[in-house]
C-alpha positions as CSV (number, residue, x, y, z in Angstrom):
1,M,32.6,225.3,238.7
2,D,35.3,224.3,241.2
3,R,34.4,221.8,243.8
4,P,34.4,223.3,247.3
5,V,37.1,222.2,249.7
6,R,35.8,219.5,252.1
7,P,35.7,221.1,255.5
8,D,37.4,219.6,258.5
9,R,35.4,216.9,260.3
10,P,33.6,218.4,263.3
11,T,34.7,216.9,266.6
12,T,31.2,216.3,267.8
13,L,30.5,213.6,265.3
14,P,30.6,210.0,266.5
15,G,33.9,208.2,265.7
16,R,34.2,206.2,262.5
17,I,31.1,208.0,261.2
18,P,32.8,209.2,258.1
19,G,33.5,212.8,257.1
20,Q,31.2,215.3,255.6
21,G,30.8,214.6,251.9
22,N,28.9,216.5,249.3
23,R,25.3,215.7,248.4
24,P,24.9,212.9,245.9
25,D,24.0,213.9,242.4
26,R,24.5,217.6,242.9
27,P,26.1,218.8,239.7
28,S,29.5,220.5,239.6
29,N,30.4,219.9,243.3
30,R,30.1,216.2,243.7
31,P,33.4,214.7,244.8
32,G,35.0,212.2,242.4
33,N,36.7,210.0,244.9
34,R,36.2,209.8,248.6
35,P,39.5,210.3,250.5
36,G,40.9,207.6,252.6
37,R,40.0,207.3,256.2
38,P,42.0,209.6,258.5
39,G,43.9,207.9,261.1
40,D,42.7,209.8,264.2
41,R,38.9,210.1,264.4
42,P,36.9,211.4,267.4
43,G,35.4,208.8,269.7
44,I,32.1,207.4,268.8
45,V,30.5,208.8,272.0
46,D,32.1,212.2,272.2
47,R,29.3,213.5,274.5
48,P,29.3,216.0,277.3
49,G,29.9,214.6,280.7
50,G,28.1,215.1,283.9
51,R,24.7,213.7,282.9
52,P,23.0,212.2,286.0
53,D,22.3,208.5,286.2
54,R,18.8,207.3,285.6
55,P,17.2,207.4,289.1
56,G,16.3,204.3,290.8
57,A,17.2,200.7,290.1
58,R,15.7,199.0,287.1
59,P,13.7,195.8,287.6
60,G,15.5,192.5,287.1
61,R,16.0,191.4,283.6
62,P,16.0,187.6,283.0
63,G,17.8,186.1,280.2
64,N,20.5,187.6,278.0
65,R,20.3,191.2,279.1
66,P,21.7,191.7,282.6
67,D,20.2,194.1,285.2
68,Y,22.5,197.1,285.3
69,G,20.4,198.9,287.7
70,D,21.1,202.6,287.9
71,R,24.5,202.3,286.3
72,W,22.9,203.2,282.9
73,S,22.7,206.9,282.4
74,N,19.9,208.7,280.5
75,N,20.2,210.3,277.0
76,D,17.5,213.0,276.7
77,V,19.3,215.1,274.0
78,I,18.1,212.7,271.4
79,N,14.5,213.6,272.2
80,R,15.0,217.3,271.7
81,R,14.5,218.9,268.2
82,P,17.7,220.8,267.3
83,D,17.4,224.5,266.6
84,W,18.4,224.2,262.9
85,V,15.3,222.1,262.3
86,G,12.9,224.9,263.1
87,G,9.4,224.6,264.5
88,D,7.3,225.1,261.3
89,N,5.4,221.8,261.2
90,R,3.4,223.0,258.2
91,R,6.5,222.8,256.1
92,Y,7.0,219.1,257.0
93,V,3.3,218.4,256.4
94,N,3.7,219.8,252.9
95,I,6.8,217.7,252.3
96,N,5.0,214.6,253.4
97,N,2.0,215.4,251.2
98,R,4.1,215.8,248.1
99,W,6.0,212.6,249.0
100,N,2.8,210.7,249.6
101,N,1.5,212.0,246.2
102,A,4.6,210.6,244.5
103,I,3.7,207.2,245.9
104,L,-0.1,207.3,245.2
105,R,0.0,209.1,241.8
106,P,3.5,208.5,240.5
107,A,4.9,210.3,237.5
108,D,7.3,207.4,237.0
109,R,5.3,204.3,237.5
110,G,7.1,201.5,239.4
111,W,9.8,203.9,240.7
112,Y,9.5,202.3,244.1
113,R,10.9,199.0,242.7
114,P,14.7,198.8,242.3
115,S,16.1,198.2,238.9
116,R,18.2,195.1,238.2
117,D,21.3,197.4,237.7
118,R,20.8,199.1,241.0
119,V,20.4,195.8,242.9
120,G,23.6,194.6,241.3
121,Y,25.4,197.8,242.3
122,W,24.5,197.5,246.0
123,N,25.0,193.8,246.0
124,G,28.5,194.2,244.6
125,W,29.3,196.7,247.3
126,A,27.9,194.4,250.0
127,D,29.8,191.4,248.7
128,G,33.1,193.2,249.3
129,V,32.1,193.6,252.9
130,R,30.8,190.0,253.3
131,H,34.0,188.6,251.8
132,N,36.0,190.2,254.7
133,W,33.5,190.1,257.4
134,N,33.5,186.3,257.8
135,H,37.1,186.7,259.1
136,Y,36.4,189.7,261.3
137,H,37.3,189.4,265.0
138,N,34.7,187.6,267.2
139,Y,31.7,189.6,266.0
140,N,29.4,186.7,267.0
141,R,30.0,187.8,270.6
142,W,28.9,191.3,270.0
143,Y,25.5,192.4,271.5
144,G,25.6,189.3,273.8
145,R,25.3,189.1,277.5
146,D,28.9,189.8,278.3
147,W,29.0,192.5,275.7
148,W,26.0,194.4,277.2
149,R,27.7,194.2,280.6
150,D,30.8,195.9,279.3
151,H,29.2,198.5,277.1
152,R,27.0,200.8,279.1
153,Y,26.0,204.0,277.3
154,P,23.4,206.7,277.8
155,Q,20.1,205.0,277.0
156,C,17.2,206.6,275.1
157,G,13.8,206.8,276.6
158,W,12.7,204.1,274.1
159,H,14.9,201.0,274.0
160,Y,14.4,197.4,273.2
161,N,16.4,196.1,276.1
162,Y,13.3,195.5,278.2
163,W,11.1,193.4,275.9
164,N,11.4,189.6,275.8
165,N,14.7,189.6,277.6
166,N,14.4,185.8,277.9
167,Y,15.1,185.5,274.2
168,G,18.7,184.5,273.3
169,Y,20.7,187.3,271.9
170,A,20.6,185.8,268.4
171,Y,16.9,186.7,268.3
172,W,17.9,190.3,267.8
173,W,19.8,189.4,264.6
174,T,16.6,188.0,263.0
175,V,15.7,188.9,259.4
176,P,12.2,190.4,259.3
177,T,9.8,189.9,256.4
178,W,7.8,192.6,254.7
179,T,4.6,190.6,255.5
180,S,5.4,190.5,259.2
181,L,6.2,194.2,259.4
182,N,3.1,195.1,257.5
183,S,0.9,193.5,260.1
184,W,3.1,194.6,263.1
185,F,2.1,198.2,263.6
186,T,-0.9,199.3,265.6
187,W,-1.3,202.6,263.8
188,T,-4.0,203.6,261.3
189,A,-1.9,204.0,258.1
190,P,-3.0,204.6,254.5
191,A,-3.7,201.2,253.1
192,N,-2.8,202.3,249.6
193,V,0.7,203.4,250.8
194,W,1.3,200.1,252.4
195,S,-0.1,197.9,249.6
196,Q,3.4,197.6,248.2
197,P,6.8,198.0,249.7
198,V,8.8,201.1,248.7
199,Y,12.6,200.6,248.1
200,Y,14.5,203.8,248.6
201,D,17.7,204.1,246.5
202,Y,20.0,207.1,246.7
203,G,22.2,208.6,244.1
204,T,22.7,208.3,240.3
205,G,20.2,205.8,238.9
206,G,18.2,205.7,242.1
207,N,14.8,207.1,243.0
208,V,16.0,209.8,245.5
209,V,18.2,212.3,243.9
210,Y,19.5,215.8,244.3
211,Q,19.3,218.3,241.4
212,D,19.6,222.1,241.4
213,N,19.4,222.2,245.2
214,S,16.2,220.2,245.2
215,V,15.4,216.7,246.2
216,Y,13.3,214.5,243.9
217,V,11.6,211.2,244.9
218,G,10.3,209.1,242.1
219,G,10.8,212.0,239.7
220,E,8.7,214.4,241.8
221,R,10.2,217.4,243.5
222,I,9.7,217.0,247.3
223,A,11.7,219.7,249.0
224,S,14.8,221.9,248.9
225,A,18.0,220.2,250.0
226,D,17.9,222.0,253.3
227,E,14.3,221.2,253.9
228,F,14.8,217.6,253.1
229,A,17.6,217.2,255.7
230,A,15.6,219.1,258.3
231,S,12.6,216.8,257.7
232,A,14.7,213.8,258.3
233,M,15.8,215.2,261.7
234,D,12.2,216.1,262.5
235,L,11.0,212.6,261.8
236,A,13.9,211.1,263.8
237,T,13.2,213.2,266.9
238,V,10.7,211.2,269.0
239,D,9.0,212.3,272.2
240,P,10.2,210.2,275.2
241,P,7.9,207.8,277.0
242,A,5.8,209.3,279.8
243,S,7.4,206.9,282.2
244,E,9.8,204.0,282.5
245,E,6.8,201.7,282.8
246,E,5.6,202.8,279.4
247,A,9.0,202.1,277.9
248,E,9.0,198.7,279.5
249,Q,5.6,197.8,278.0
250,A,6.6,198.6,274.5
251,E,6.9,195.6,272.1
252,W,9.7,195.3,269.7
253,M,10.4,193.4,266.5
254,P,14.0,192.9,265.6
255,L,15.2,194.4,262.3
256,G,18.6,192.7,262.5
257,T,22.2,193.5,262.9
258,F,24.3,195.2,260.1
259,A,27.8,196.2,259.3
260,V,27.9,199.9,258.3
261,S,30.0,200.5,255.2
262,T,30.8,204.1,254.4
263,D,31.8,203.6,250.7
264,R,32.8,200.8,248.3
265,R,36.4,200.8,249.6
266,D,35.2,200.3,253.2
267,T,35.2,196.5,253.0
268,N,36.3,196.0,256.5
269,P,34.1,198.4,258.5
270,S,34.4,198.8,262.2
271,L,30.9,200.1,262.7
272,T,27.9,197.8,263.3
273,V,24.3,198.6,264.2
274,Q,21.5,196.6,265.7
275,L,17.9,197.8,265.1
276,A,14.4,197.0,266.3
277,V,11.0,198.7,265.7
278,S,8.0,199.0,268.1
279,R,4.4,198.6,267.2
280,D,4.1,202.4,267.2
281,G,6.8,202.7,264.6
282,I,9.6,203.9,266.9
283,V,13.0,202.6,266.0
284,S,15.5,201.7,268.7
285,G,19.1,200.5,268.3
286,T,22.7,200.5,269.2
287,L,25.7,201.7,267.1
288,Y,29.0,200.0,268.0
289,D,32.5,200.9,266.9
290,A,34.9,198.0,267.3
291,D,37.9,200.1,266.7
292,T,37.2,202.3,269.8
293,D,35.1,199.6,271.6
294,Q,32.5,202.2,272.3
295,A,28.7,202.1,271.7
296,Q,25.9,204.7,271.6
297,A,22.1,204.7,271.4
298,L,20.1,205.1,268.3
299,Q,16.5,206.2,268.1
300,G,14.2,207.2,265.3
301,Q,10.8,206.6,263.7
302,V,9.0,205.1,260.7
303,D,6.8,207.6,258.8
304,K,3.5,205.8,258.1
305,E,2.7,208.1,255.2
306,T,5.8,207.2,253.2
307,Q,7.6,204.2,254.8
308,R,10.6,206.5,255.3
309,V,12.8,205.7,258.4
310,A,15.0,208.3,260.0
311,M,17.3,207.8,262.9
312,R,19.5,209.9,265.3
313,F,22.7,208.8,267.1
314,G,23.7,209.4,270.7
315,E,23.8,213.0,271.7
316,N,24.7,214.3,268.3
317,E,22.4,217.1,267.1
318,T,23.4,217.3,263.5
319,L,23.8,213.7,262.3
320,V,20.7,211.9,261.0
321,A,20.4,208.8,258.7
322,E,17.4,207.8,256.6
323,T,16.4,204.7,254.6
324,G,13.2,202.8,253.9
325,L,11.5,200.2,256.1
326,Y,11.5,197.8,253.2
327,N,15.2,198.4,252.7
328,L,15.7,197.0,256.3
329,T,14.2,193.7,255.3
330,Q,16.9,193.1,252.7
331,D,20.5,191.7,252.9
332,E,21.8,195.2,252.0
333,A,20.1,198.5,252.7
334,P,21.2,201.8,251.1
335,V,21.2,204.7,253.6
336,L,21.4,208.4,253.1
337,V,23.3,210.2,256.0
338,H,22.8,213.9,256.6
339,F,25.5,216.0,258.4
340,G,23.3,218.9,259.2
341,Q,21.7,220.7,256.3
342,D,24.4,221.0,253.7
343,K,26.3,217.7,253.6
344,T,25.3,214.1,252.8
345,E,26.9,210.8,252.1
346,R,25.6,207.4,251.0
347,Y,26.3,204.4,253.2
348,L,25.3,200.7,253.0
349,L,24.0,198.5,255.8
350,V,25.1,194.9,255.2
351,R,23.2,192.3,257.1
352,L,25.2,190.0,259.3
353,E,24.3,186.4,259.9
354,Q,22.9,185.2,263.2
355,P,25.7,184.1,265.6
356,E,25.7,180.4,266.5
357,D,26.9,180.7,270.1
358,E,24.3,182.4,272.3
359,Q,26.3,182.0,275.5
360,N,28.1,185.4,275.4
């Protein structure tokens, strides 16, 4: 069967978020080589204008995060479930039940642990990024006091800017441990699901694969390809806090700061992401494109039944990324990115070292 022609990149996608590829491991239509990056890409925050500023001034923020008052606008698109996801919650419950069963009663025992070959594959990809990254710009000044002052973007309802603002900005580059995360959450989660970390690995040789328009996790069929993408967006769509005070009271653990590599040839990526997770399993973060010097909000959630993490970006209603919580404790984290229901690509998050200078 001939491979389908790769469609033009939609203009609503954030800049430097790469083009729409084919689903990994789908026979007969998987691309052989990813084309080089086009020169002109849409801006990272191609969002509709005219959104009102958040009413009222915010309380003072001591420490590294300045008080921007009402100069921050509000992103409420990220809290709304897109139409293509649908409203049949029973479908997502069934997907989660099958996924949970793959963890508790695995057909392939030990599938949640990565093989040595797969660790070597991702590590080799990450080494290409790390080799170049040490010479990259002044990244140690990113996400610091001056950086936040100059990069105001529409904030999500849940954001980590409020909590422990007296910490130096290097704190948010901290590497979490699985033990600390396992005791962090306040939810009641299945103890047998959390008794061991689950490492999610996408593509040939991994434990999340596409075959015959279905998605298999640990050898078990979980969902159709369309249902799987929709379930990621459903998980990533989080209800906003009831008030600004509720958002301010949320506690956050840093997950770190990563370079975002879009394929093995992308060894000098312009994208970085900083992530944190609340005690309720809500994920907050910032995606920054150094090429365009633009940033946008990130928001998502951890699924307590499967350890799956899904995240949305800015005001985009088709783009959603997923990985595993344990992945985000590692130096490199494989990520599966969905462009709506019919396109996916594999990315790699490569952890960046804490900056030494905390003054900026």
